[in-house]
C-alpha positions as CSV (number, residue, x, y, z in Angstrom):
1,M,-118.9,-74.9,97.3
2,T,-116.1,-72.9,95.8
3,P,-112.5,-74.5,95.3
4,H,-111.1,-72.5,98.2
5,S,-114.1,-73.4,100.5
6,A,-113.3,-77.0,99.6
7,L,-109.7,-76.6,100.2
8,Q,-110.5,-75.0,103.7
9,E,-112.9,-77.6,104.4
10,L,-110.1,-80.3,103.9
11,L,-107.5,-78.6,106.0
12,N,-109.8,-77.9,108.8
13,S,-111.3,-81.4,109.0
14,R,-108.1,-83.4,108.2
15,F,-106.4,-85.0,111.5
16,S,-104.0,-87.6,112.6
17,C,-106.0,-90.6,112.5
18,R,-104.8,-93.2,115.3
19,A,-107.8,-95.9,115.0
20,F,-108.7,-97.5,111.7
21,R,-111.4,-99.8,110.5
22,K,-110.0,-102.9,109.2
23,D,-111.8,-102.5,105.9
24,P,-109.3,-102.5,103.2
25,V,-109.1,-99.6,100.7
26,P,-109.9,-100.4,97.3
27,R,-106.8,-100.2,94.7
28,D,-108.1,-97.5,92.5
29,V,-108.8,-95.1,95.5
30,I,-105.0,-95.7,96.6
31,E,-104.0,-95.1,93.1
32,Q,-105.8,-91.8,92.9
33,V,-104.6,-90.7,96.2
34,L,-101.2,-91.3,94.9
35,R,-101.7,-89.5,91.6
36,D,-103.0,-86.7,93.4
37,A,-100.0,-86.5,95.8
38,G,-97.6,-86.7,92.7
39,R,-99.0,-83.1,91.7
40,A,-97.1,-81.8,94.7
41,P,-94.5,-78.9,93.6
42,S,-91.0,-79.9,93.5
43,W,-87.7,-78.1,93.0
44,C,-87.1,-78.3,89.1
45,N,-90.1,-80.8,88.9
46,A,-87.5,-83.4,90.4
47,Q,-90.3,-85.3,92.0
48,P,-87.8,-87.0,94.6
49,W,-90.4,-89.3,96.4
50,K,-90.4,-92.9,96.0
51,V,-93.2,-94.6,97.8
52,I,-93.7,-98.2,98.9
53,V,-97.3,-98.9,99.7
54,A,-97.9,-102.1,101.7
55,S,-101.4,-103.9,102.0
56,G,-102.8,-107.0,103.4
57,A,-100.2,-109.5,104.6
58,Q,-97.4,-107.0,103.7
59,T,-98.8,-104.5,106.0
60,D,-98.8,-107.1,108.8
61,A,-95.6,-108.2,108.2
62,F,-94.2,-104.7,108.3
63,R,-96.1,-104.3,111.4
64,D,-94.4,-107.1,113.2
65,T,-91.1,-106.0,112.0
66,M,-91.6,-102.5,113.4
67,A,-93.0,-103.6,116.7
68,S,-90.1,-106.0,117.1
69,A,-87.8,-103.0,116.4
70,F,-89.1,-101.0,119.0
71,D,-89.0,-103.7,121.6
72,N,-85.6,-104.8,121.0
73,G,-83.8,-102.5,118.6
74,K,-81.5,-99.3,118.6
75,P,-82.6,-96.2,117.0
76,A,-80.9,-95.3,114.0
77,P,-82.7,-92.9,111.8
78,D,-81.7,-92.0,108.2
79,Y,-82.3,-88.3,108.9
80,P,-81.5,-86.5,112.5
81,F,-84.6,-85.9,114.7
82,P,-84.9,-82.5,116.4
83,A,-82.2,-81.9,118.9
84,T,-84.5,-80.1,121.3
85,Y,-88.1,-78.3,121.5
86,T,-88.2,-74.9,123.2
87,G,-90.4,-72.0,123.8
88,A,-93.8,-72.4,121.4
89,H,-92.8,-75.5,119.8
90,L,-92.3,-77.4,123.3
91,Q,-95.5,-76.0,124.6
92,R,-97.3,-77.1,121.6
93,R,-95.7,-80.6,121.6
94,R,-96.8,-81.0,125.2
95,T,-100.3,-79.8,124.5
96,C,-100.8,-82.2,121.7
97,G,-99.2,-85.1,124.0
98,M,-101.7,-84.2,126.7
99,Q,-104.6,-84.1,124.7
100,L,-103.8,-87.6,123.2
101,Y,-103.2,-89.3,126.5
102,E,-106.5,-87.8,128.0
103,A,-108.4,-89.0,124.8
104,V,-107.3,-92.6,125.9
105,G,-107.4,-92.1,129.7
106,I,-103.6,-92.2,130.3
107,G,-102.6,-90.3,133.3
108,R,-99.7,-88.0,133.4
109,R,-97.7,-90.4,135.6
110,D,-98.7,-93.6,133.9
111,R,-95.3,-94.5,132.0
112,E,-96.3,-97.8,131.1
113,G,-99.4,-96.5,129.5
114,R,-97.4,-93.9,127.8
115,A,-95.0,-96.5,126.5
116,A,-97.8,-98.6,125.3
117,Q,-99.2,-95.9,123.5
118,M,-95.9,-94.9,122.0
119,R,-95.7,-98.4,120.7
120,E,-98.9,-98.2,118.8
121,N,-97.1,-96.1,116.3
122,Y,-94.9,-99.3,115.4
123,T,-98.1,-101.4,115.0
124,L,-99.3,-98.5,112.6
125,F,-102.3,-97.7,115.0
126,G,-103.8,-101.0,113.3
127,A,-104.1,-99.3,109.8
128,P,-104.7,-101.6,106.9
129,H,-102.3,-99.8,104.8
130,V,-98.9,-98.0,105.0
131,A,-96.9,-95.7,102.4
132,V,-93.3,-95.7,103.3
133,I,-91.7,-92.3,101.9
134,T,-88.1,-92.5,100.7
135,C,-85.8,-89.7,99.3
136,P,-82.6,-89.7,97.3
137,E,-79.8,-89.1,99.6
138,E,-78.1,-86.8,96.9
139,L,-80.9,-84.2,97.0
140,G,-80.2,-83.2,100.7
141,P,-82.4,-81.0,102.7
142,Y,-84.5,-79.8,99.5
143,G,-85.5,-83.2,98.4
144,V,-86.9,-83.8,101.9
145,L,-88.8,-80.4,101.7
146,D,-90.2,-81.6,98.4
147,C,-91.2,-85.0,99.8
148,G,-92.8,-83.1,102.7
149,G,-95.3,-81.5,100.1
150,F,-96.3,-85.0,98.9
151,I,-97.1,-86.0,102.3
152,T,-99.5,-83.2,102.7
153,A,-101.1,-83.5,99.1
154,F,-101.4,-87.4,100.0
155,C,-103.2,-86.6,103.2
156,L,-105.5,-84.0,101.7
157,S,-106.4,-86.4,98.8
158,A,-107.3,-89.2,101.3
159,Q,-109.4,-86.7,103.4
160,A,-111.3,-85.8,100.5
161,Q,-112.0,-89.5,99.8
162,G,-113.2,-90.4,103.2
163,L,-109.9,-91.9,104.4
164,G,-107.8,-91.3,107.5
165,T,-104.1,-90.5,107.7
166,V,-101.5,-90.4,110.3
167,P,-97.9,-89.2,108.9
168,Q,-95.1,-91.1,111.3
169,A,-91.7,-90.1,111.5
170,A,-91.4,-92.4,114.4
171,L,-91.0,-95.6,112.1
172,S,-87.9,-93.9,110.5
173,L,-86.1,-94.2,113.9
174,F,-85.3,-98.0,112.8
175,S,-84.6,-97.0,109.3
176,D,-82.4,-100.5,108.9
177,A,-85.4,-102.4,109.6
178,V,-87.5,-100.5,107.0
179,R,-84.7,-100.7,104.5
180,T,-84.6,-104.5,105.1
181,Q,-88.2,-105.2,105.0
182,F,-88.6,-103.6,101.7
183,A,-85.2,-103.8,100.2
184,I,-84.8,-100.2,99.8
185,P,-81.4,-99.3,98.2
186,D,-78.8,-97.6,100.4
187,D,-78.9,-94.3,98.2
188,R,-82.7,-93.7,99.0
189,K,-83.3,-92.7,102.4
190,V,-86.0,-93.6,104.8
191,L,-88.1,-90.5,105.7
192,A,-91.3,-91.1,106.9
193,A,-94.3,-93.3,106.4
194,I,-98.1,-92.7,106.4
195,S,-100.5,-95.2,108.0
196,F,-104.1,-94.9,106.2
197,G,-107.4,-96.6,106.1
198,Y,-110.9,-95.8,106.9
199,P,-110.9,-94.1,110.2
200,D,-112.8,-95.6,113.3
201,D,-115.2,-92.6,114.0
202,Q,-116.0,-94.1,117.5
203,A,-112.5,-94.4,118.8
204,N,-111.9,-92.0,121.5
205,I,-108.4,-91.2,120.4
206,N,-109.9,-90.1,117.1
207,Q,-111.9,-87.2,118.7
208,F,-109.3,-84.6,120.2
209,R,-108.2,-81.9,117.6
210,T,-105.1,-79.8,117.9
211,D,-105.4,-76.1,117.4
212,R,-103.4,-73.9,115.0
213,A,-101.2,-70.7,115.7
214,E,-102.7,-67.1,114.7
215,L,-100.8,-65.5,112.1
216,D,-99.1,-63.1,114.6
217,E,-97.4,-66.1,115.9
218,F,-95.5,-66.9,112.8
219,V,-95.7,-64.3,110.3
220,E,-93.8,-60.9,110.0
221,W,-95.1,-58.3,107.9
222,K,-93.0,-56.0,105.9
223,D,-95.1,-53.5,104.2
């Protein structure tokens, strides 16, 4: 297998895992994922990402905190969420949601079922580990851009080592709860988290796959 075909295999096989086995991931594997992700490019090599990795009892405590925040808290993200989705962006979002709900047997009018599934975000989908990604406030949107590259590299390295991942912006809706849980300084903003572990390959929710746009949908050629 060539390096390019290996990369294609990782990109094509990676998916957002929403059901995990309870088995913990060995520390040396997690460290390798982090080292690989740390090779992501960043503006002036600033490497702005600061990452908190929780395992074991710390993951469970965070899970409880975030579920309580979802049940009782008021959303207040550090970074603004999208104001709206329109056009192709809206259609892709709807299609993804429909695929997810169909995979777990939730009907279109089942509001309680949808709310319960949304809550799974805040229990980390049962993952044994979570990585919280923070970014220095002073670096603005370009620091956020660099952290996005880190998240991608993290997910691909994890995929290469047999792990499942699900990047979650949802957890940043309650940034204050995240900050308090892990004593994050005010000058570091909560961007997202990645729940990860060994995927439950038998879970229905892990069976669907989203599609990707064709080139003519997102490329303008200027030859």
